[in-house]
C-alpha positions, 0 to 999 in steps of 0.5 A, a space after each residue: 579072272 583067276 587071280 585076286 588082282 593083276 598089275 597093269 601100268 602103275 599110275 600116279 595117285 592123285 589126291 582130289 582137293 575135296 579129300 584134302 579139304 575134308 581132312 583139314 576141316 575135320 582136324 581144324 574142328 577137332 583142334 578148336 574143340 579140344 582147345 575149348 574143351 574145358 568150357 564145353 565139358 562144363 556145359 555138357 555136365 550142367 545138362 546131364 543126369 545125376 549118374 552121368 555127372 558123377 562119372 564125368 566129374 570123377 577125377 581121372 585115373 591119371 593126368 593125360 597131357 594133350 600131346 600124349 593122348 594125341 600121339 597115342 591116337 595117332 598110333 591107334 589110327 595108323 594101326 587100325 586103318 592098316 588092318 581095316 578096323 576103327 581101333 576100338 579094341 585099343 581105344 577102350 583100354 586107354 580111355 579106362 586108364 586115363 579116365 576110369 570110365 565104365 559101361 555107357 560112357 566108355 562105349 559111347 566115347 570109344 564109338 565117337 573116336 572110332 567114327 573119326 578114325 574110320 572117316 579119315 581112313 575112308 578118305 585115304 582108301 577112297 583116294 586109292 579107289 579100293 572101297 566096294 561102296 555098294 557092298 559096304 552100304 548093303 552091310 551097314 544098312 543090315 547092321 543098322 537095327 542092331 547098332 541102334 538097339 545096342 545103345 538102348 539096352 547096354 545097361 540091361 546085359 551082364 557085361 562081364 559074362 558076355 565079355 568072357 564068352 566073346 573073348 574066347 571066341 576072338 581067341 578061336 578066330 585068331 587061331 583060325 586066321 593064323 592057320 588060314 593066312 597062307 590061303 588068303 591070296 589063293 582064289 576059290 575057283 568054285 565060289 568065284 567062278 562065273 557059274 557061282 556068280 549066277 546064284 542068288 545073292 552073289 555079285 560080281 565086282 570089278 575095279 581098277 585101283 589108283 595104283 593100276 591093279 585090277 581086282 575081280 571077284 564074286 561076293 556073297 552079298 546075301 550072306 554078308 547081309 545076314 551076318 551084319 544083322 547080328 553083327 550090328 548089335 555087337 559093334 554098338 554094344 562093345 564100342 568097337 565099330 565092327 571092323 574086328 569082325 568085319 575083316 575076317 567076314 569079308 576075307 574068309 566068307 565073302 572072298 574079298 581080296 585082303 586090301 579091298 577087305 580092309 578098305 571096305 571094312 573102314 566104310 562099313 565101320 564108319 556107317 555102323 558107328 554113325 548108327 550106333 552113336 545115335 542113341 548115345 548122343 540122345 542119352 548124353 553118353 559121349 564125352 566129346 571134350 575128353 575125346 577131342 585130342 585123341 580124335 586129332 591123333 586118329 585122324 592124322 594116323 589113319 591117313 598115314 595108315 592108309 598109305 602104309 597099307 597100300 605098300 604092305 603084303 596081304 599076309 603081313 596085314 593079316 598077321 597085324 590083324 591077329 595081334 589086334 584080335 588077341 589084344 581085344 580078347 585080353 581087353 575083354 577078359 581083364 579090362 
């Protein structure tokens, strides 16, 4: 097949009851948790170490009404799901603004919210049948060692110097993405040819989504696995889940169609966040109570974002992605 996708007779998208139940259950749990957050927070603090107690009991920079935090979470969830990221680059600045946290608490709580966002986004994209499950699991497993390791050594790294270097990299990536947007939907006939598919590490992937579009392309899985061995560390270290890096890798290096890339990136982000959260959960770094209302917002927003993404042109999606790259770079420089 020589095109990124070909339309067939559109079909109605049927929402399985299981997906609805998963979202409703997540929302119900988060709402109940948020309503009793003050009691939970006190219990967590009583079991935490001295440094963590000082940070968690510190007065917030500003009083944040629950409804405002939920609305912000909704916007982040919607936007993040459209561009295929968990929303970490947007979540972290708001956590800093509302609570004034630094380092471990900030990263851990951001990862928890990103996890909720990615979970809801995956549910939405699963309904649309646009996720490459095999590729996503491969890439997430490759990211596992680095994601877990990052939680244990975060306090040993000079964060400020690292942020400046990485911010410069993201600006370069944004520039490259802008200059390459016109090429996104063009098929690379050399790498996506049948002959290339026979090379070691290349996999032919075909799928028909819930809207009736047929996708067919070759993916260099071996390259994706090698990159995610490194990427896993950065995802956990920065508290962003990895979608901000995963999307350009899937599109520009692994040759995924844009809509499949953003959907598959959500699943990789979900799994990578789960791995990266493990050490933070054991170390008691996650502030669940403070994250609950924003969690409610991102879960709802991700559902809306998945539906909007299906209607957006690939190039618009990438322009939105460039905005998030630049926003993240600014965050690394100044926050």
